FIKOLFI-761040 format. One record per residue (C-alpha): residue number from 1; residue in three letters; x, y negated, z negated. Coordinates in steps of 0.1 Angstrom, whole numbers, plus 5000, padded with zeros to 4 digits. Layout:
<rs>
seq->NUM; type->ALA; px->X; py->Y; pz->Z
...
</rs>
This chain:
<rs>
seq->1; type->UNK; px->5662; py->3622; pz->5396
seq->2; type->UNK; px->5686; py->3630; pz->5364
seq->3; type->UNK; px->5664; py->3660; pz->5353
seq->4; type->UNK; px->5675; py->3696; pz->5342
seq->5; type->UNK; px->5660; py->3723; pz->5365
seq->6; type->UNK; px->5662; py->3761; pz->5359
seq->7; type->UNK; px->5660; py->3782; pz->5390
seq->8; type->UNK; px->5649; py->3818; pz->5382
seq->9; type->UNK; px->5653; py->3840; pz->5414
seq->10; type->UNK; px->5670; py->3874; pz->5419
seq->11; type->UNK; px->5679; py->3863; pz->5453
seq->12; type->UNK; px->5715; py->3847; pz->5450
seq->13; type->UNK; px->5714; py->3831; pz->5484
seq->14; type->UNK; px->5680; py->3814; pz->5477
seq->15; type->UNK; px->5693; py->3803; pz->5443
seq->16; type->UNK; px->5724; py->3786; pz->5457
seq->17; type->UNK; px->5706; py->3768; pz->5487
seq->18; type->UNK; px->5678; py->3753; pz->5460
seq->19; type->UNK; px->5708; py->3746; pz->5438
seq->20; type->UNK; px->5727; py->3726; pz->5462
seq->21; type->UNK; px->5697; py->3706; pz->5474
seq->22; type->UNK; px->5686; py->3698; pz->5438
seq->23; type->UNK; px->5722; py->3687; pz->5428
seq->24; type->UNK; px->5722; py->3664; pz->5458
seq->25; type->UNK; px->5689; py->3649; pz->5445
seq->26; type->UNK; px->5707; py->3642; pz->5412
seq->27; type->UNK; px->5696; py->3673; pz->5390
seq->28; type->UNK; px->5715; py->3692; pz->5366
seq->29; type->UNK; px->5707; py->3729; pz->5378
seq->30; type->UNK; px->5710; py->3761; pz->5358
seq->31; type->UNK; px->5705; py->3795; pz->5377
seq->32; type->UNK; px->5690; py->3828; pz->5362
seq->33; type->UNK; px->5689; py->3860; pz->5381
seq->34; type->UNK; px->5660; py->3877; pz->5366
seq->35; type->UNK; px->5631; py->3870; pz->5341
seq->36; type->UNK; px->5650; py->3881; pz->5309
seq->37; type->UNK; px->5679; py->3857; pz->5318
seq->38; type->UNK; px->5653; py->3829; pz->5327
seq->39; type->UNK; px->5636; py->3831; pz->5293
seq->40; type->UNK; px->5668; py->3830; pz->5275
seq->41; type->UNK; px->5682; py->3802; pz->5298
seq->42; type->UNK; px->5649; py->3781; pz->5287
seq->43; type->UNK; px->5658; py->3786; pz->5252
seq->44; type->UNK; px->5696; py->3776; pz->5257
seq->45; type->UNK; px->5692; py->3747; pz->5283
seq->46; type->UNK; px->5658; py->3732; pz->5276
seq->47; type->UNK; px->5649; py->3724; pz->5313
seq->48; type->UNK; px->5626; py->3698; pz->5324
seq->49; type->UNK; px->5611; py->3721; pz->5350
seq->50; type->UNK; px->5615; py->3757; pz->5360
seq->51; type->UNK; px->5616; py->3770; pz->5396
seq->52; type->UNK; px->5604; py->3806; pz->5393
seq->53; type->UNK; px->5602; py->3835; pz->5417
seq->54; type->UNK; px->5572; py->3854; pz->5415
seq->55; type->UNK; px->5587; py->3889; pz->5424
seq->56; type->UNK; px->5617; py->3900; pz->5405
seq->57; type->UNK; px->5629; py->3932; pz->5388
seq->58; type->UNK; px->5621; py->3937; pz->5350
seq->59; type->UNK; px->5601; py->3908; pz->5339
seq->60; type->UNK; px->5584; py->3894; pz->5368
seq->61; type->UNK; px->5576; py->3857; pz->5374
seq->62; type->UNK; px->5541; py->3862; pz->5363
seq->63; type->UNK; px->5550; py->3873; pz->5329
seq->64; type->UNK; px->5576; py->3848; pz->5325
seq->65; type->UNK; px->5552; py->3820; pz->5333
seq->66; type->UNK; px->5526; py->3836; pz->5308
seq->67; type->UNK; px->5552; py->3834; pz->5282
seq->68; type->UNK; px->5564; py->3799; pz->5291
seq->69; type->UNK; px->5526; py->3787; pz->5286
seq->70; type->UNK; px->5522; py->3804; pz->5252
seq->71; type->UNK; px->5555; py->3787; pz->5239
seq->72; type->UNK; px->5560; py->3756; pz->5261
seq->73; type->UNK; px->5528; py->3747; pz->5274
seq->74; type->UNK; px->5539; py->3715; pz->5287
seq->75; type->UNK; px->5570; py->3727; pz->5307
seq->76; type->UNK; px->5563; py->3724; pz->5344
seq->77; type->UNK; px->5566; py->3754; pz->5365
seq->78; type->UNK; px->5569; py->3755; pz->5403
seq->79; type->UNK; px->5564; py->3792; pz->5416
seq->80; type->UNK; px->5579; py->3807; pz->5447
seq->81; type->UNK; px->5557; py->3831; pz->5465
seq->82; type->UNK; px->5557; py->3853; pz->5496
seq->83; type->UNK; px->5542; py->3838; pz->5528
seq->84; type->UNK; px->5506; py->3849; pz->5533
seq->85; type->UNK; px->5501; py->3865; pz->5501
seq->86; type->UNK; px->5471; py->3843; pz->5489
seq->87; type->UNK; px->5461; py->3866; pz->5461
seq->88; type->UNK; px->5497; py->3862; pz->5445
seq->89; type->UNK; px->5497; py->3826; pz->5449
seq->90; type->UNK; px->5462; py->3821; pz->5432
seq->91; type->UNK; px->5474; py->3846; pz->5404
seq->92; type->UNK; px->5505; py->3824; pz->5399
seq->93; type->UNK; px->5482; py->3795; pz->5394
seq->94; type->UNK; px->5458; py->3814; pz->5372
seq->95; type->UNK; px->5486; py->3820; pz->5346
seq->96; type->UNK; px->5496; py->3784; pz->5346
seq->97; type->UNK; px->5520; py->3774; pz->5373
seq->98; type->UNK; px->5517; py->3738; pz->5382
seq->99; type->UNK; px->5526; py->3741; pz->5419
seq->100; type->UNK; px->5538; py->3768; pz->5444
seq->101; type->UNK; px->5560; py->3769; pz->5475
seq->102; type->UNK; px->5559; py->3799; pz->5499
seq->103; type->UNK; px->5587; py->3817; pz->5514
seq->104; type->UNK; px->5606; py->3812; pz->5535
seq->105; type->UNK; px->5604; py->3772; pz->5525
seq->106; type->UNK; px->5620; py->3743; pz->5535
seq->107; type->UNK; px->5647; py->3733; pz->5506
seq->108; type->UNK; px->5637; py->3697; pz->5512
seq->109; type->UNK; px->5599; py->3704; pz->5508
seq->110; type->UNK; px->5608; py->3723; pz->5475
seq->111; type->UNK; px->5626; py->3693; pz->5461
seq->112; type->UNK; px->5599; py->3669; pz->5470
seq->113; type->UNK; px->5573; py->3692; pz->5453
seq->114; type->UNK; px->5596; py->3693; pz->5422
seq->115; type->UNK; px->5601; py->3655; pz->5423
seq->116; type->UNK; px->5563; py->3650; pz->5425
seq->117; type->UNK; px->5557; py->3671; pz->5396
seq->118; type->UNK; px->5584; py->3656; pz->5375
seq->119; type->UNK; px->5574; py->3620; pz->5381
seq->120; type->UNK; px->5540; py->3630; pz->5363
seq->121; type->UNK; px->5555; py->3646; pz->5332
seq->122; type->UNK; px->5571; py->3612; pz->5320
seq->123; type->UNK; px->5549; py->3587; pz->5298
seq->124; type->UNK; px->5538; py->3558; pz->5323
seq->125; type->UNK; px->5518; py->3529; pz->5317
seq->126; type->UNK; px->5484; py->3531; pz->5331
seq->127; type->UNK; px->5473; py->3512; pz->5362
seq->128; type->UNK; px->5457; py->3478; pz->5357
seq->129; type->UNK; px->5421; py->3482; pz->5349
seq->130; type->UNK; px->5425; py->3518; pz->5336
seq->131; type->UNK; px->5423; py->3525; pz->5300
seq->132; type->UNK; px->5452; py->3541; pz->5278
seq->133; type->UNK; px->5426; py->3563; pz->5262
seq->134; type->UNK; px->5398; py->3583; pz->5278
seq->135; type->UNK; px->5369; py->3596; pz->5256
seq->136; type->UNK; px->5339; py->3617; pz->5265
seq->137; type->UNK; px->5322; py->3630; pz->5232
seq->138; type->UNK; px->5348; py->3651; pz->5214
seq->139; type->UNK; px->5372; py->3650; pz->5242
seq->140; type->UNK; px->5400; py->3624; pz->5240
seq->141; type->UNK; px->5429; py->3619; pz->5266
seq->142; type->UNK; px->5458; py->3596; pz->5259
seq->143; type->UNK; px->5471; py->3588; pz->5294
seq->144; type->UNK; px->5501; py->3571; pz->5281
seq->145; type->UNK; px->5515; py->3598; pz->5258
seq->146; type->UNK; px->5500; py->3625; pz->5281
seq->147; type->UNK; px->5483; py->3644; pz->5253
seq->148; type->UNK; px->5445; py->3655; pz->5250
seq->149; type->UNK; px->5426; py->3669; pz->5222
seq->150; type->UNK; px->5392; py->3682; pz->5219
seq->151; type->UNK; px->5376; py->3678; pz->5183
seq->152; type->UNK; px->5410; py->3669; pz->5169
seq->153; type->UNK; px->5424; py->3701; pz->5183
seq->154; type->UNK; px->5453; py->3695; pz->5208
seq->155; type->UNK; px->5448; py->3710; pz->5243
seq->156; type->UNK; px->5474; py->3729; pz->5258
seq->157; type->UNK; px->5475; py->3714; pz->5295
seq->158; type->UNK; px->5498; py->3720; pz->5323
seq->159; type->UNK; px->5510; py->3689; pz->5344
seq->160; type->UNK; px->5484; py->3692; pz->5370
seq->161; type->UNK; px->5456; py->3702; pz->5345
seq->162; type->UNK; px->5463; py->3670; pz->5327
seq->163; type->UNK; px->5464; py->3649; pz->5360
seq->164; type->UNK; px->5433; py->3665; pz->5373
seq->165; type->UNK; px->5415; py->3657; pz->5340
seq->166; type->UNK; px->5425; py->3623; pz->5340
seq->167; type->UNK; px->5415; py->3616; pz->5376
seq->168; type->UNK; px->5380; py->3631; pz->5371
seq->169; type->UNK; px->5374; py->3613; pz->5336
seq->170; type->UNK; px->5386; py->3581; pz->5354
seq->171; type->UNK; px->5360; py->3584; pz->5381
seq->172; type->UNK; px->5328; py->3598; pz->5365
seq->173; type->UNK; px->5297; py->3605; pz->5386
seq->174; type->UNK; px->5313; py->3606; pz->5420
seq->175; type->UNK; px->5315; py->3639; pz->5441
seq->176; type->UNK; px->5350; py->3648; pz->5452
seq->177; type->UNK; px->5359; py->3671; pz->5478
seq->178; type->UNK; px->5386; py->3696; pz->5470
seq->179; type->UNK; px->5407; py->3679; pz->5501
seq->180; type->UNK; px->5400; py->3646; pz->5482
seq->181; type->UNK; px->5415; py->3660; pz->5449
seq->182; type->UNK; px->5444; py->3677; pz->5465
seq->183; type->UNK; px->5455; py->3644; pz->5481
seq->184; type->UNK; px->5445; py->3622; pz->5450
seq->185; type->UNK; px->5459; py->3645; pz->5423
seq->186; type->UNK; px->5485; py->3666; pz->5441
seq->187; type->UNK; px->5496; py->3641; pz->5466
seq->188; type->UNK; px->5493; py->3667; pz->5495
seq->189; type->UNK; px->5475; py->3658; pz->5527
seq->190; type->UNK; px->5474; py->3692; pz->5536
seq->191; type->UNK; px->5476; py->3723; pz->5516
seq->192; type->UNK; px->5457; py->3755; pz->5501
seq->193; type->UNK; px->5425; py->3741; pz->5485
seq->194; type->UNK; px->5421; py->3773; pz->5462
seq->195; type->UNK; px->5449; py->3755; pz->5443
seq->196; type->UNK; px->5420; py->3730; pz->5431
seq->197; type->UNK; px->5396; py->3758; pz->5426
seq->198; type->UNK; px->5420; py->3774; pz->5402
seq->199; type->UNK; px->5429; py->3744; pz->5385
seq->200; type->UNK; px->5392; py->3734; pz->5378
seq->201; type->UNK; px->5385; py->3769; pz->5366
seq->202; type->UNK; px->5413; py->3766; pz->5341
seq->203; type->UNK; px->5404; py->3734; pz->5329
seq->204; type->UNK; px->5368; py->3743; pz->5324
seq->205; type->UNK; px->5381; py->3771; pz->5301
seq->206; type->UNK; px->5396; py->3745; pz->5280
seq->207; type->UNK; px->5371; py->3717; pz->5277
seq->208; type->UNK; px->5337; py->3733; pz->5281
seq->209; type->UNK; px->5315; py->3750; pz->5257
seq->210; type->UNK; px->5305; py->3775; pz->5282
seq->211; type->UNK; px->5327; py->3776; pz->5314
seq->212; type->UNK; px->5303; py->3795; pz->5333
seq->213; type->UNK; px->5276; py->3769; pz->5327
seq->214; type->UNK; px->5298; py->3736; pz->5328
seq->215; type->UNK; px->5285; py->3703; pz->5315
seq->216; type->UNK; px->5313; py->3682; pz->5323
seq->217; type->UNK; px->5331; py->3694; pz->5356
seq->218; type->UNK; px->5300; py->3702; pz->5377
seq->219; type->UNK; px->5302; py->3718; pz->5411
seq->220; type->UNK; px->5285; py->3699; pz->5439
seq->221; type->UNK; px->5273; py->3724; pz->5462
seq->222; type->UNK; px->5287; py->3718; pz->5499
seq->223; type->UNK; px->5310; py->3689; pz->5484
seq->224; type->UNK; px->5334; py->3697; pz->5456
seq->225; type->UNK; px->5332; py->3686; pz->5420
seq->226; type->UNK; px->5323; py->3657; pz->5399
seq->227; type->UNK; px->5329; py->3647; pz->5362
seq->228; type->UNK; px->5298; py->3640; pz->5341
seq->229; type->UNK; px->5297; py->3630; pz->5304
seq->230; type->UNK; px->5291; py->3659; pz->5282
seq->231; type->UNK; px->5257; py->3649; pz->5270
seq->232; type->UNK; px->5240; py->3651; pz->5303
seq->233; type->UNK; px->5232; py->3689; pz->5301
seq->234; type->UNK; px->5246; py->3718; pz->5319
seq->235; type->UNK; px->5253; py->3723; pz->5357
seq->236; type->UNK; px->5275; py->3744; pz->5379
</rs>
């Protein structure tokens, strides 16, 4: 992989296991034992991705993620959460985590999730037949450079938010179920569909005039979501 990954977890055993698996996958790995050390390590090592435990003493994972999103909105974050704590997982996504893995977890699964996120962070040529630049009224998305703006103002999108926006804009007018989006955008055949719900909500907050009455990302009741051009009126 050849990427720098920072693992922030106060459990030394978990950190060591994750480090060994990531190093076997070709990563350069740095460890931090708490939130404060994690923030310092981000500044010192400039990682390509952060693996972040949710529950830590002092500055917890949620606050670390909030600060990352304010200062480095494009830095991918994979959050580690407790098994069965759905509210915590959703809250982690709400503050900007790109993905999450529940404890106890398979180190191989974590590495695969990290690889999936990292593959999407680099500039890639678009697939044949897909335009480099997508436009909808004041919204412009450069898929090769992985940047987006609205009315000339850059949008701070996470990796998953950007991928979701590109997918929806590239397939306008079609209703997609949450399971469809989970498979096509996240690459998961199985998973918590609330992940999609949270990312749609966050994306609406960034591209809609009124997120409560979205004109672009519509809710199709009983199905999921569809993307419609901005000039076709509000819908929910």
